[in-house]
C-alpha positions as CSV (number, residue, x, y, z in Angstrom):
1,X,122.1,69.5,-6.3
2,X,119.3,66.6,-5.0
3,X,117.4,65.1,-8.0
4,X,113.8,65.7,-7.9
5,X,111.8,62.9,-8.3
6,X,108.4,64.5,-7.5
7,X,106.8,63.5,-10.8
8,X,107.3,60.0,-10.4
9,X,105.2,60.5,-7.1
10,X,102.8,62.5,-8.3
11,X,99.9,60.5,-6.9
12,X,96.9,60.6,-4.6
13,X,98.8,57.8,-2.0
14,X,101.9,59.6,-1.7
15,X,100.1,63.0,-1.3
16,X,98.2,61.8,1.5
17,X,101.2,60.2,3.0
18,X,103.1,64.0,2.9
19,X,99.9,65.6,4.4
20,X,99.5,62.9,7.1
21,X,103.3,63.3,7.9
22,X,103.2,67.1,8.0
23,X,100.0,66.8,10.2
24,X,102.2,64.5,12.5
25,X,105.2,67.0,12.4
26,X,107.5,64.2,11.4
27,X,109.3,62.9,8.6
28,X,108.5,60.0,5.9
29,X,110.3,58.4,3.0
30,X,109.1,56.0,0.3
31,X,112.3,53.3,0.8
32,X,113.8,50.5,-0.8
33,X,112.7,48.1,-3.5
34,X,109.8,50.7,-4.7
35,X,112.6,53.3,-5.1
36,X,114.8,50.7,-7.1
37,X,111.8,49.3,-9.0
38,X,110.6,53.0,-9.9
39,X,114.4,53.7,-11.3
40,X,114.5,50.8,-13.2
41,X,111.2,51.2,-14.9
42,X,110.0,48.3,-13.2
43,X,106.4,47.4,-12.3
44,X,106.1,47.6,-8.5
45,X,102.9,47.0,-6.1
46,X,104.6,47.1,-2.8
47,X,105.2,50.3,-1.2
48,X,107.4,50.8,1.8
49,X,107.3,54.1,4.2
50,X,109.7,54.6,6.8
51,X,108.8,57.5,9.3
52,X,110.6,59.3,12.3
53,X,107.6,59.1,13.8
54,X,105.1,56.3,14.9
55,X,104.5,54.1,11.6
56,X,101.1,52.4,12.8
57,X,99.7,56.1,13.7
58,X,100.9,57.3,10.4
59,X,99.4,54.3,8.3
60,X,96.0,54.9,10.1
61,X,96.0,58.6,9.3
62,X,96.7,57.8,5.9
63,X,94.2,54.8,5.1
64,X,91.6,57.0,6.6
65,X,92.4,59.9,4.3
66,X,92.2,57.4,1.5
67,X,89.3,55.8,2.6
68,X,88.0,55.7,6.0
69,X,86.4,51.8,5.6
70,X,90.2,50.8,4.8
71,X,91.3,48.2,7.2
72,X,94.7,48.5,8.7
73,X,96.7,45.3,10.0
74,X,99.3,46.5,12.4
75,X,102.0,44.8,14.5
76,X,102.8,46.6,17.9
77,X,105.9,44.6,18.8
78,X,107.4,45.5,15.8
79,X,105.8,48.9,15.0
80,X,104.9,48.0,11.6
81,X,101.3,48.8,9.9
82,X,100.1,47.8,6.5
83,X,97.1,47.9,4.2
84,X,95.8,47.5,0.7
85,X,94.9,50.1,-1.2
86,X,93.5,49.6,-4.8
87,X,95.7,46.7,-5.5
88,X,99.0,48.4,-4.0
89,X,100.5,47.2,-0.9
90,X,101.5,49.7,1.9
91,X,103.9,48.7,4.9
92,X,104.5,51.8,7.2
93,X,107.5,51.3,10.1
94,X,109.3,54.0,12.1
95,X,112.8,54.3,11.3
96,X,115.3,52.3,13.4
97,X,118.7,51.0,13.6
98,X,119.5,47.5,14.7
99,X,122.0,45.1,16.5
100,X,122.4,41.4,16.2
101,X,123.3,38.8,18.2
102,X,125.4,36.3,16.3
103,X,123.1,33.1,17.2
104,X,119.9,34.8,15.4
105,X,118.7,36.4,12.5
106,X,116.4,38.6,14.8
107,X,117.7,42.0,15.7
108,X,117.9,44.4,18.6
109,X,115.9,47.2,17.3
110,X,116.0,50.8,18.7
111,X,114.5,53.7,17.3
112,X,116.6,56.0,14.6
113,X,116.9,58.2,12.4
114,X,116.4,57.8,8.1
115,X,120.1,57.5,8.1
116,X,120.2,54.9,10.6
117,X,117.4,53.1,8.6
118,X,119.3,53.3,5.3
119,X,122.4,51.8,6.9
120,X,120.9,48.8,8.4
121,X,119.8,48.0,4.1
122,X,121.3,44.8,2.7
123,X,122.3,46.4,-0.5
124,X,123.1,50.1,-1.9
125,X,120.3,49.4,-4.6
126,X,117.7,49.0,-1.8
127,X,118.9,51.7,0.7
128,X,117.5,54.7,-1.8
129,X,114.9,56.5,-0.3
130,X,112.5,59.6,-1.7
131,X,111.4,62.4,0.6
132,X,107.6,62.6,1.0
133,X,108.2,65.7,3.4
134,X,107.0,69.3,2.1
135,X,110.1,70.9,2.4
136,X,111.7,68.5,0.1
137,X,109.2,66.6,-1.6
138,X,110.7,64.0,-4.4
139,X,114.6,64.6,-3.3
140,X,116.2,61.3,-3.7
141,X,117.9,60.6,-0.6
142,X,121.0,58.2,-1.5
143,X,123.9,57.9,0.7
144,X,125.8,55.1,-0.6
145,X,125.3,55.6,-4.8
146,X,122.6,53.0,-5.0
147,X,121.7,55.3,-8.4
148,X,125.0,54.8,-9.8
149,X,125.1,51.2,-8.7
150,X,121.6,50.5,-10.6
151,X,123.3,52.3,-13.9
152,X,126.3,50.1,-13.4
153,X,124.3,46.6,-12.9
154,X,126.1,46.1,-9.7
155,X,124.9,44.5,-6.3
156,X,127.0,45.8,-3.2
157,X,126.3,46.2,0.6
158,X,126.2,49.9,1.9
159,X,128.6,49.3,4.9
160,X,131.4,46.2,5.4
161,X,129.7,43.2,3.5
162,X,131.2,40.7,6.5
163,X,129.3,42.7,9.0
164,X,126.2,43.0,6.9
165,X,126.2,39.1,6.1
166,X,127.3,38.1,9.3
167,X,124.4,40.2,11.2
168,X,121.7,38.8,8.5
169,X,123.1,35.8,6.5
170,X,119.8,35.5,4.6
171,X,121.2,38.9,2.7
172,X,123.7,36.4,1.1
173,X,120.7,34.7,-0.7
174,X,119.0,37.7,-1.4
175,X,122.1,39.4,-2.9
176,X,122.5,36.2,-5.1
177,X,118.5,36.1,-5.8
178,X,118.8,40.0,-7.0
179,X,121.4,39.4,-9.6
180,X,119.9,36.7,-11.0
181,X,116.6,38.6,-11.5
182,X,118.1,41.9,-12.4
183,X,121.0,39.8,-14.6
184,X,123.4,42.3,-12.4
185,X,127.1,41.5,-11.4
186,X,128.1,41.1,-7.6
187,X,130.9,43.4,-6.5
188,X,134.0,41.2,-6.0
189,X,134.1,42.5,-2.4
190,X,130.8,41.6,-1.6
191,X,130.9,37.9,-3.5
192,X,134.3,37.2,-1.6
193,X,132.3,38.0,1.7
194,X,129.5,35.9,0.7
195,X,132.1,33.2,0.3
196,X,133.8,33.8,3.8
197,X,130.4,34.0,5.7
198,X,128.6,31.4,3.7
199,X,128.6,28.8,6.5
200,X,126.8,31.6,8.7
201,X,123.7,30.3,6.3
202,X,123.1,27.6,9.1
203,X,121.3,29.8,11.4
204,X,118.6,30.8,8.6
205,X,115.4,28.8,8.4
206,X,114.9,26.4,5.8
207,X,111.6,28.3,4.9
208,X,113.5,31.5,4.1
209,X,116.2,29.9,2.1
210,X,113.6,28.1,0.0
211,X,111.8,31.1,-0.6
212,X,114.7,32.9,-2.1
213,X,115.7,29.3,-3.9
214,X,112.0,29.5,-5.5
215,X,112.4,33.1,-6.6
216,X,115.7,32.3,-8.2
217,X,113.9,29.3,-10.1
218,X,111.0,31.7,-11.3
219,X,113.9,34.1,-12.8
220,X,114.1,34.1,-16.4
221,X,117.5,32.8,-16.4
222,X,118.0,30.8,-12.9
223,X,121.5,29.2,-14.1
224,X,122.9,32.6,-13.1
225,X,121.9,32.1,-9.5
226,X,122.8,28.5,-9.2
227,X,126.6,29.3,-10.6
228,X,126.8,32.3,-8.2
229,X,125.6,29.6,-5.2
230,X,128.4,27.3,-6.3
231,X,131.1,30.1,-6.6
232,X,130.4,31.3,-3.2
233,X,129.9,27.6,-1.6
234,X,126.5,28.1,-0.6
235,X,125.4,25.3,-3.1
236,X,127.2,22.5,-1.4
237,X,125.6,23.4,2.2
238,X,121.8,23.9,1.0
239,X,121.8,21.7,-2.3
240,X,124.5,19.2,-1.7
241,X,122.9,16.9,-4.4
242,X,123.0,19.4,-7.2
243,X,127.0,20.3,-6.3
244,X,127.8,16.8,-6.5
245,X,126.8,16.8,-10.4
246,X,130.0,19.0,-11.0
247,X,132.8,17.7,-12.8
248,X,133.9,14.9,-15.3
249,X,135.5,11.7,-15.0
250,X,137.7,10.5,-18.0
251,X,138.7,6.7,-18.4
252,X,140.9,5.6,-21.4
253,X,140.4,9.0,-22.7
254,X,136.6,9.0,-22.7
255,X,134.9,11.4,-20.6
256,X,131.2,12.3,-20.0
257,X,129.7,15.6,-19.8
258,X,129.4,17.9,-16.9
259,X,126.3,16.8,-15.3
260,X,126.0,20.3,-13.4
261,X,126.1,22.4,-16.4
262,X,124.5,20.4,-18.4
263,X,121.3,20.7,-15.4
264,X,121.6,24.3,-15.7
265,X,121.1,24.2,-19.7
266,X,118.2,21.9,-19.5
267,X,116.7,24.5,-16.6
268,X,117.2,27.7,-18.7
269,X,115.6,25.8,-21.8
270,X,112.3,24.5,-19.7
271,X,112.3,28.3,-18.2
272,X,111.6,29.6,-21.9
273,X,108.3,27.1,-22.2
274,X,106.7,27.3,-19.0
275,X,106.1,29.1,-15.7
276,X,105.2,26.1,-13.5
277,X,107.8,26.0,-10.5
278,X,107.6,22.3,-9.9
279,X,108.2,21.5,-13.6
280,X,111.4,23.8,-13.1
281,X,112.3,21.8,-10.1
282,X,112.0,18.5,-12.0
283,X,114.5,19.9,-14.5
284,X,116.9,20.9,-11.8
285,X,116.6,17.1,-9.9
286,X,115.9,15.2,-13.2
287,X,119.8,13.9,-13.1
288,X,120.3,14.2,-9.6
289,X,120.8,10.8,-9.0
290,X,123.7,10.5,-12.0
291,X,126.6,10.5,-9.5
292,X,125.5,7.4,-7.4
293,X,124.7,5.7,-10.9
294,X,127.8,6.6,-12.9
295,X,129.7,3.7,-14.2
296,X,132.1,3.2,-16.9
297,X,132.0,-0.1,-19.1
298,X,134.4,-1.0,-21.5
299,X,133.1,-0.7,-25.1
300,X,130.1,1.1,-23.8
301,X,131.4,4.4,-22.2
302,X,130.0,6.0,-19.5
303,X,126.6,4.7,-18.3
304,X,123.9,5.9,-15.9
305,X,121.3,3.0,-15.7
306,X,118.5,3.9,-13.2
307,X,119.2,7.5,-12.7
308,X,115.6,8.3,-13.4
309,X,114.2,5.8,-10.8
310,X,116.7,6.4,-7.9
311,X,116.4,9.9,-8.6
312,X,112.6,10.0,-8.4
313,X,113.4,8.0,-4.9
314,X,115.4,10.9,-3.7
315,X,112.9,13.8,-4.0
316,X,111.0,13.5,-0.9
317,X,114.0,13.3,1.1
318,X,115.4,16.3,-0.4
319,X,112.1,18.1,-0.2
320,X,111.5,17.1,3.4
321,X,115.4,18.8,4.1
322,X,114.7,22.1,2.5
323,X,111.4,22.5,3.4
324,X,109.5,22.0,0.1
325,X,105.9,20.8,0.2
326,X,105.4,16.9,0.5
327,X,101.8,16.8,-1.4
328,X,100.8,16.6,-4.9
329,X,103.6,19.1,-6.0
330,X,106.3,16.5,-4.7
331,X,104.5,13.8,-6.7
332,X,104.7,15.6,-9.6
333,X,108.5,16.4,-9.7
334,X,109.0,12.7,-8.5
335,X,106.9,11.6,-11.2
336,X,108.5,13.7,-14.0
337,X,112.0,12.6,-12.9
338,X,110.9,9.0,-12.9
339,X,109.7,9.2,-16.5
340,X,112.0,11.8,-17.9
341,X,113.8,9.0,-19.8
342,X,111.0,7.4,-21.7
343,X,110.3,9.9,-24.3
344,X,114.2,9.9,-25.0
345,X,114.3,6.5,-25.5
346,X,111.2,6.7,-28.0
347,X,112.8,9.2,-29.8
348,X,115.8,7.0,-30.7
349,X,113.9,4.1,-31.6
350,X,111.0,3.2,-34.0
351,X,107.8,4.7,-31.9
352,X,105.6,1.9,-31.7
353,X,102.0,2.5,-30.7
354,X,102.3,0.2,-27.6
355,X,105.0,2.4,-26.1
356,X,103.6,5.6,-26.7
357,X,100.1,4.2,-25.1
358,X,102.1,3.0,-22.1
359,X,103.8,6.6,-21.6
360,X,100.7,8.1,-21.8
361,X,99.0,6.0,-19.5
362,X,101.7,6.5,-16.7
363,X,102.2,10.3,-17.6
364,X,98.4,11.0,-17.4
365,X,97.8,15.0,-17.6
366,X,101.6,15.5,-17.1
367,X,102.1,14.0,-20.5
368,X,102.8,17.8,-21.9
369,X,105.1,18.9,-19.2
370,X,106.8,15.6,-19.7
371,X,107.6,16.3,-23.2
372,X,108.6,20.0,-22.5
373,X,111.5,18.5,-20.1
374,X,112.5,16.0,-22.4
375,X,112.9,18.4,-25.3
376,X,114.7,20.5,-23.6
377,X,116.8,17.6,-22.0
378,X,118.6,17.5,-25.8
379,X,121.9,19.5,-25.2
380,X,124.1,17.5,-27.4
381,X,126.8,19.9,-29.3
382,X,125.9,17.9,-32.2
383,X,123.6,19.9,-34.1
384,X,122.7,17.1,-36.7
385,X,122.2,14.6,-33.8
386,X,119.9,17.5,-31.9
387,X,118.0,17.9,-35.0
388,X,117.3,14.1,-35.6
389,X,116.1,13.9,-32.0
390,X,113.9,16.9,-32.3
391,X,112.4,15.6,-35.3
392,X,111.7,12.1,-33.4
393,X,109.7,14.4,-30.5
394,X,107.8,15.5,-33.0
395,X,106.5,12.1,-34.2
396,X,106.2,11.4,-30.7
397,X,103.9,14.4,-30.2
398,X,101.9,13.5,-33.1
399,X,101.4,9.8,-32.0
400,X,100.6,10.7,-28.6
401,X,97.9,12.6,-30.2
402,X,96.5,10.0,-32.3
403,X,96.5,7.8,-29.6
404,X,94.8,9.6,-27.2
405,X,92.1,10.6,-29.7
406,X,91.6,6.7,-30.9
407,X,91.8,4.8,-27.6
408,X,91.5,7.4,-24.6
409,X,94.2,5.7,-22.7
410,X,95.1,9.1,-20.6
411,X,94.3,8.4,-16.7
412,X,92.1,5.5,-18.4
413,X,90.4,2.9,-15.8
414,X,90.0,-0.5,-17.2
415,X,86.4,-0.9,-18.9
416,X,85.8,-4.2,-16.5
417,X,86.2,-3.2,-13.1
418,X,87.1,-5.5,-10.3
419,X,83.9,-5.8,-8.7
420,X,82.4,-6.7,-12.3
421,X,84.9,-9.4,-12.2
422,X,84.1,-10.6,-8.6
423,X,80.1,-10.4,-9.2
424,X,80.3,-12.3,-12.7
425,X,82.5,-15.3,-11.4
426,X,81.1,-15.2,-8.0
427,X,84.8,-14.5,-6.3
428,X,85.8,-12.6,-3.3
429,X,88.9,-10.1,-3.3
430,X,91.8,-12.4,-4.8
431,X,94.8,-12.7,-6.8
432,X,93.1,-13.9,-9.6
433,X,90.9,-10.9,-9.8
434,X,94.0,-8.3,-10.1
435,X,95.2,-10.9,-12.3
436,X,92.4,-10.7,-14.8
437,X,92.0,-6.8,-14.5
438,X,95.6,-6.3,-15.1
439,X,95.7,-8.6,-18.2
440,X,92.9,-6.3,-19.6
441,X,94.9,-3.3,-19.0
442,X,97.9,-4.7,-20.5
443,X,95.7,-5.9,-23.6
444,X,94.7,-2.4,-24.1
445,X,97.9,-0.7,-23.8
446,X,99.5,-3.5,-26.1
447,X,96.9,-2.9,-28.6
448,X,95.5,-6.4,-28.6
449,X,91.9,-4.8,-27.9
450,X,90.4,-1.3,-27.9
451,X,89.7,0.7,-24.8
452,X,85.7,-0.3,-24.7
453,X,83.5,-2.7,-22.6
454,X,82.7,-5.5,-25.0
455,X,86.1,-6.1,-26.1
456,X,87.2,-6.0,-22.4
457,X,84.5,-8.0,-21.4
458,X,85.3,-10.9,-24.1
459,X,89.2,-10.8,-23.0
460,X,88.1,-11.3,-19.7
461,X,86.1,-14.3,-20.3
462,X,89.1,-15.9,-22.5
463,X,91.5,-15.1,-19.5
464,X,89.1,-16.7,-16.9
465,X,88.8,-19.7,-18.9
466,X,92.7,-20.1,-18.8
467,X,92.7,-20.4,-15.6
468,X,89.6,-22.5,-14.9
469,X,87.3,-20.0,-13.8
470,X,83.7,-20.1,-15.2
471,X,80.9,-17.4,-15.1
472,X,78.1,-18.0,-12.8
473,X,75.3,-17.5,-15.6
C-alpha cells in the first residue's frame, strides 16, 4: 500500500496544479528537493513539478488560476517554465529521459514517463515524487527506496553510480555537498564510484564547481565536505593548494601539525561565529602558503616565515582559476590572510598601544572579522596554552576598543593632507611631501602625537625644519 501524503500538500498551489492537470488530461508530480525536504521537515521555497504533458502550458494555466496577473517565464528550447507565487518559486517541466555525450554535461532530451524522469535523477533521496493526480493525490512514488535512505541518512544513486557520474560529473560534487549539508553518509559503492570517475570533473564548468564549493562552505560543518573531496581525489583536482597542506614532516623527532586538518578545524570554528562566506574562504586559505614556506631550523623547530604574506599573494591566482570574483571580496580575503598573524603575535607579547594602533589602522572596518579568524586559529591541544592565548586576545580586543575610542585611527587619514603641505611650503608633488605626510601618520600610530590637526600641524613644521623647508608665511 502506498503512503498518503495528501495532508502535506493540502494547499491552494498544489490543488491548482491538480485541477489544471486534470483539465489537460495529463499527469503531474511534485518531485526532487521539495519532497526530500518535506520528509526531512526542512523549509523549502522551491517546488519542482514534472508533468507527462507540456510543462509550459501547465505552468501558464496554473499561474492564471492562482492569479491572472502572475508573470510566467518560459524557455521553449528546454520545455521549462517558472513563476513566483507568495515567496515560492515554482518550476514546471515535461517528464523526460536523457542520454549523454561523453564530452558534455548537456544531455540529449526526449519526452518520457515519470519513471524515465526518476531514473535520470542524481540520488535516491532526490528521486521521490508525490502524485498531484486526482486518482492518487498525495501518493509517494519512490521506486528506489529514497524514503528508507532518508531515514538511514544515506546518499546513493538510483542506478549504476559509474553511469550516473560519467553522464553528469557535477553529481559527484552534489553528492558531497548533500552529505555535508544534511550530515549524511555516502554509501560505499557510490563513494568508490566518485573516486573512480573523479577525472570526469574536468568537463564541468568552473562556475558550477565553485557554486557547489560555496554551498559546502556555507554549511554548518564544511570540514565534512573537504574531507570527502580529499578521500575521493577531487580536492587535488579542484583545489590542489589545499590538498598540498596534508601530511606531517618529522626531522630529529620533531614534527609540525597536519596543516590540512588544522585548516579544517579553523574553518569549522569560524563557521560557529559568522555567515560571511568570504571570511570562511579566508579561513580555508589562511595557511595556504605553509607548504612553500616550511623550513626546519635546528634549535627552533619548524618555521613558516612569511606564509601570511606569500599566501595573500596566491589568492588572486586561486580566485581567477576557480572563477571566484576578482573584486573587493577577493581583496578582503587577501587582507585577512595577510594580517592573520598580527593579533597572534600581539597575544604572545606585551600589548603596546602602538602595535594595536597599527593593526587597527591596517585592518580598518575588517578588524572584527580578523579577530574572529585569529581566535578560531588557536587549535593547540595544550588547554593551558589555549586559555592563555584567549585571555590575551580578550586583552587585545579591550585595547582595540580603548584606542579606537581615544585615537579614532580606524581608516583614518592624516589630519594634514598632502595638498595642505604643498600649499604651506610652496611645493609641487615631490618626495618631500610624501615624507612629511608619512612621518605624521607614523607619529600618530606610534602615539607621539594625537590624531588632531593642531598637533599634526606642529609636528609637520618640526619635520619640515629638519628637512630645510620653510613655510611661505
